[in-house]
C-alpha positions as CSV (number, residue, x, y, z in Angstrom):
1,M,13.1,28.6,-8.8
2,I,13.2,25.0,-7.6
3,D,13.1,22.3,-10.2
4,L,10.4,19.9,-9.0
5,P,9.4,16.7,-10.6
6,Y,6.1,16.7,-12.6
7,F,3.1,15.9,-10.5
8,E,2.0,13.0,-12.8
9,D,5.5,11.4,-12.5
10,I,5.1,11.5,-8.7
11,V,1.6,9.9,-8.9
12,V,2.8,7.2,-11.3
13,T,5.8,6.4,-9.0
14,Y,3.5,6.3,-5.9
15,I,0.9,4.1,-7.6
16,T,3.6,1.7,-8.9
17,Y,5.1,1.5,-5.4
18,I,1.6,0.8,-3.9
19,Y,0.9,-1.9,-6.5
20,H,4.2,-3.7,-5.9
21,T,3.7,-3.4,-2.2
22,L,0.2,-4.8,-2.2
23,F,0.7,-7.3,-5.0
24,P,4.4,-8.4,-4.7
25,N,6.0,-10.7,-7.2
26,M,5.9,-13.9,-5.2
27,K,7.0,-16.7,-7.5
28,N,6.9,-20.2,-6.1
29,S,5.1,-19.1,-3.0
30,H,2.0,-20.9,-1.5
31,H,1.1,-17.6,0.2
32,K,0.6,-15.7,-3.0
33,V,-3.1,-16.2,-3.2
34,I,-3.6,-15.3,0.5
35,V,-1.5,-12.1,0.1
36,Y,-3.4,-11.1,-3.1
37,I,-6.8,-11.7,-1.5
38,I,-5.7,-9.7,1.6
39,S,-4.4,-6.9,-0.6
40,F,-7.7,-6.8,-2.6
41,F,-9.7,-6.3,0.6
42,H,-7.1,-3.8,1.7
43,L,-7.9,-1.7,-1.4
44,I,-11.6,-2.1,-0.9
45,G,-11.1,-0.9,2.7
46,T,-9.1,2.1,1.5
47,I,-11.8,3.0,-0.9
48,M,-14.4,2.7,1.8
49,I,-12.3,5.0,4.1
50,S,-12.1,7.6,1.3
51,F,-15.7,7.6,0.1
52,G,-17.6,6.3,3.2
53,I,-18.5,9.8,4.3
54,F,-20.8,9.9,1.3
55,F,-22.7,6.7,2.3
56,P,-26.4,7.0,3.2
57,P,-27.0,7.7,6.9
58,E,-28.2,4.1,7.6
59,Y,-24.7,2.8,6.8
60,M,-22.9,5.3,8.9
61,G,-22.9,3.1,12.0
62,I,-21.0,0.4,10.1
63,Y,-18.6,3.0,8.7
64,L,-18.0,4.4,12.1
65,I,-17.1,1.0,13.5
66,Y,-14.7,0.4,10.6
67,L,-13.0,3.8,11.1
68,S,-12.7,3.2,14.8
69,L,-11.1,-0.2,14.2
70,I,-8.6,1.4,11.8
71,L,-7.8,4.1,14.3
72,L,-7.4,1.5,17.1
73,S,-5.2,-0.5,14.8
74,Y,-2.9,2.5,14.3
75,L,-2.7,3.0,18.1
76,L,-2.1,-0.6,19.0
77,F,0.3,-1.5,16.2
78,N,2.6,1.6,16.4
79,G,1.1,3.4,13.4
80,H,0.4,0.4,11.2
81,C,-2.8,-0.9,9.7
82,F,-3.7,-4.5,10.7
83,M,-4.3,-5.4,7.0
84,T,-0.8,-4.2,6.1
85,L,0.8,-6.2,8.9
86,F,-1.3,-9.3,8.0
87,S,-0.2,-9.0,4.4
88,N,3.4,-8.4,5.3
89,K,3.4,-11.5,7.5
90,H,2.4,-13.7,4.6
91,S,4.4,-12.0,1.9
92,G,7.7,-11.6,3.9
93,L,7.8,-7.9,2.9
94,I,8.3,-5.1,5.3
95,K,6.8,-2.4,3.2
96,Y,3.9,-0.1,4.0
97,P,1.8,1.4,1.2
98,L,0.8,4.5,3.1
99,H,3.4,7.2,2.8
100,I,2.0,10.1,4.8
101,R,2.8,11.1,8.3
102,M,0.9,9.2,10.9
103,E,-0.4,12.4,12.4
104,T,-1.9,13.3,9.0
105,A,-3.5,9.8,8.7
106,K,-5.0,10.1,12.2
107,K,-6.3,13.6,11.5
108,A,-7.9,12.4,8.3
109,L,-9.5,9.5,10.1
110,L,-10.7,11.8,12.9
111,L,-12.2,14.2,10.4
112,N,-14.0,11.3,8.7
113,I,-15.2,10.1,12.0
114,F,-16.5,13.5,12.9
115,I,-18.3,14.0,9.5
116,S,-19.9,10.5,9.7
117,L,-20.9,10.9,13.3
118,L,-22.6,14.1,12.4
119,G,-24.4,12.3,9.6
120,F,-25.3,9.4,11.9
121,I,-26.7,11.6,14.6
122,Y,-28.4,14.1,12.3
123,P,-29.2,12.2,9.1
124,N,-30.6,15.3,7.3
125,Y,-27.1,16.8,7.6
126,S,-25.2,13.8,6.2
127,L,-23.2,14.5,3.1
128,Y,-25.4,11.9,1.3
129,K,-28.5,13.9,2.0
130,I,-26.9,17.3,1.3
131,L,-25.6,16.1,-2.1
132,S,-29.0,14.4,-2.8
133,R,-30.7,17.8,-2.3
134,I,-28.2,19.6,-4.5
135,F,-28.1,17.2,-7.4
136,V,-31.7,15.8,-7.5
């Protein structure tokens, strides 16, 4: 049997890395506030990508535009998000918080685009409406 690290240790390591990548220790830097604001919006955008498929149908258009911009960003910037590149420019770091294969990230984005497009075109089949019928 292979000795693997405990899952919670992996999660803590990953979250710590993401935190230090998004909010680096930038003593005596006039760019610190800019980097922290960009990183805050980066986190909000990541949460939006993750949970946007559950938005009400009237917000699916905005969500689809956002996902399309992220996907376009991956294609234009060789697999990097524009927010990460913007933050790295001001922080001087060359770290990327997303540690999954780019193909996996693209597949996840395409799946979210498909689900949200379905909810946009057929609002009664959106995840929001389906969950509303189940839990209300």
